N, C-alpha and C positions, 0 to 999 in steps of 0.2 A: 657336391656330394664328391663329384671326378671320380675319375677309373678306378680307385681305389675302392669305393661305398663306404664310406665310413658315418652311420648315422650321428647324429649332432646334437645330443645331448650331453652328460655325464660324462664319468669313467669309462673308457677305454675296454673293451674286451675283446680279447682274439680269439676266434673259435675254431678249434680243430677235430676231425672226424676221419678217425679209421674204421674205414670198410673192411672186414676180414671174412675169407672166404673160408666157409667149413664147410665143403663139400666134402663126401664120402673119403674122393681120394686125399682128403687132407688128416687122415686119421691117424697116420704114424707120425706125424707131426706138430700132433696137438699139445702134447707136452712141452716143445720147445717153442710153439707160439704163446701157449699162456704163460711162462717162464720168463719169455720176450716181453708179453703186455705188462707183466708183475715189472721187469726191471725199467721198462719204459713210466710207468708211474712213480716207482723210488727217483730216479732222473729229476722227475718233475716234482717230486716234494722236497728235495734236497735244495734246491732253490725258492725259499717261501718267499722271497722278494718278487717273484712274478705271480705267486699264486691269485691276487686279483686282477692277474690280468689278462690271463690264457685261461681257456676251458676244454675241456676233451668229451667225446663222444664216443663211444663205440658200438659199431653197427656189423651183424655177422649177417651171413648171405651164404645159401645153396640154391635150392629152387623157390625158397620164401627168403624173407628180411625182416629183422627185428635191431629195436634197437636195446640192446644189453649193458650198455651204462649211459643215461643219460645227460646230455651237457651239463658237464659242472665244472666249478675249481679242483684242483687237482685234490685236495685235502676233503672233499666231499665224496671224494669217488670210493666205492668199495667195488671190487672184481669179483665177478662169476666165474666160475670154472669152467673154460669154454668146449665142446664137445663137437664131433663132425659126424655127419650125416647126409645123405639124399645127393642131388643132383647138381649142376653148375648151372646158375642165371644172373646175369649182369641188372637186369630190368628190374627185378624187384628192391634190391640195394639202392640202385639209383632214384628209385621212387621214395625208399623209406629216408633217405638223406636229405630231398626236397621238402618232404611233408614235417621232417622234425625239425629243421633249419628255418622254415616260414613260424613254425610256432616257438621255439626258442629265440629267434630273432625279436619278435612279435612282446615275448615275456621279459627278454631284457630290456628291450627299448621301453617298456612299461615300468621295468624299476629305474629306467633313469638313466640308463648305459647307451655308450656309444660302441654301436656293433661291427667291429671290423670284416672284409671281405673275408668267410670262411675258406677253410681248405682243408681238401679231400685227400688222404692217403688212401690207395685204394690197392688191394693185398689179394691176389690170387694164386694159385699153382695152374689153373689148367684154362681151357678156351670153356665159352660158354655152350650150350647146347643149342643156342638159334641164336640170329641177329635181331632178334626184335627189339633189343636193348638198344640199340640205334636210334630208335625212334623216341624213346625215353629220355635218352640222353639231348637229343636235338630239342625237344620241347620242354626239358626241366633245367638242363646245365647250363646250354651256350647262353652266350651274352645278348643274342639276337634275341631271344624269349626269356632271360631270366635278368633283370637288374642285378640282384645278388648274387651272381654267378659264382659259384668257387673257384679258387685256384686247383689245382689237379697233379697228384703223382702218383703213379701208378708204377708198382713194382713186381714180377710174375717170374715165375719159375716153374719146374719140371713140364706141365704142358703147356704153360702159356707162350703165347708167340708175340713177339716183336709187332707185328702187324696189326693184331687185337689189340696190344695197347696203347698202341697210338691214338686207337679210335678213341679211348677212355681218356689219354692226357690231352687238356684241350689246348688246342694250339696258340692261339692268341687268347691273353688275358687283358691287352689294349693298352700294355706298360712295356716301357723297356726292359729287355731282360728277365721280361716273366712270363713266359712260353711255357707250356707243358713239360714234362718232365716223367720219363719213362725209363723204366731199369729191366732188363732182365738178364739172368742168370747164366752165365757161362756153362757149358756143359760137365765143367771140372767140380764145379763149386760144391760142395756138400751141405745140404740142408739146412742143416744146423748153425754151420757155420755162417749159411746169406741170412738165417733170422734173426741172429746177433748183430751181424752188422746194420743188416734193415734198420732194426730197433734203435741201436747206436745213434743213426744215422737221423731218425725221426725224432729223437729225443734232442739232439741238437739243433735240428729245425725249430722244434716249437722254444725250447731254452734262448736260442738267438732273436727269432720273435718277440718273446717275451721282455728280452733286454731291450730290443728296440723301441718297445711300447713303453717299459719304464724311464727313457730317455727322452722321452717325447716326440720321437717319428719313428709310428709302428711301422712295420714293413713284415710280410712274410718270408723267411729266409728259405727257399726253396733250397732242398737240396743242388748241389752243382753234379754232372753227370761223373764224374771221375771218384763221387764219394763214397759208394759202397761195393765195400771187399768181395771181391766173387761174382760183380754184376759188370753189365756193358748198359754206362747209362746215354742217354740222348735225347737234345732239345726235340719237340716235335716242327 
């Protein structure tokens, strides 16, 4: 199986999970976030050649978490209108992702698919109310405890800090040039422009990954540190 963790049946599927903070502090940004997610979806639909190779799921979180878009091919996705409320906790999002990916992986394998290692994009505008998420991260996400550990790329703005994002972007995926990445907003950046830039980078990452699978050599194309305008990116 190797470090890339790809199941060994038929057609390859590359799963991507977008974990979006929808706590109360995100209220002024929800229109931009909804528009950005719609643009991401349209970008994926614009390249039908990868429709059978990549799948996307969206999980929202505040003090709880829920899957609002189950993992599916772009053409089979219906986007909800996201709203914001509540506090900020990371643990529920990590637990929701882990539970859903385990079920998604079993379902896809049952359909004869080869499931590539998942990729998580984690988007937040603030610090969690406590550090309880670290226990969930260690037990559910890290490769020491999870054979199917995901690639992680974290994006933070407003009150999010680099120190916290580093704990979410897993530092060692066991492959050269596949360390975790995190992006933190520059103080001068406008949130509307940040979200637009982030969405463009996510679309590029997913599309490039899909094209690699279409070419027969699948690899997750993680965003480079300089990729997001208005943000400073770093490897963990």
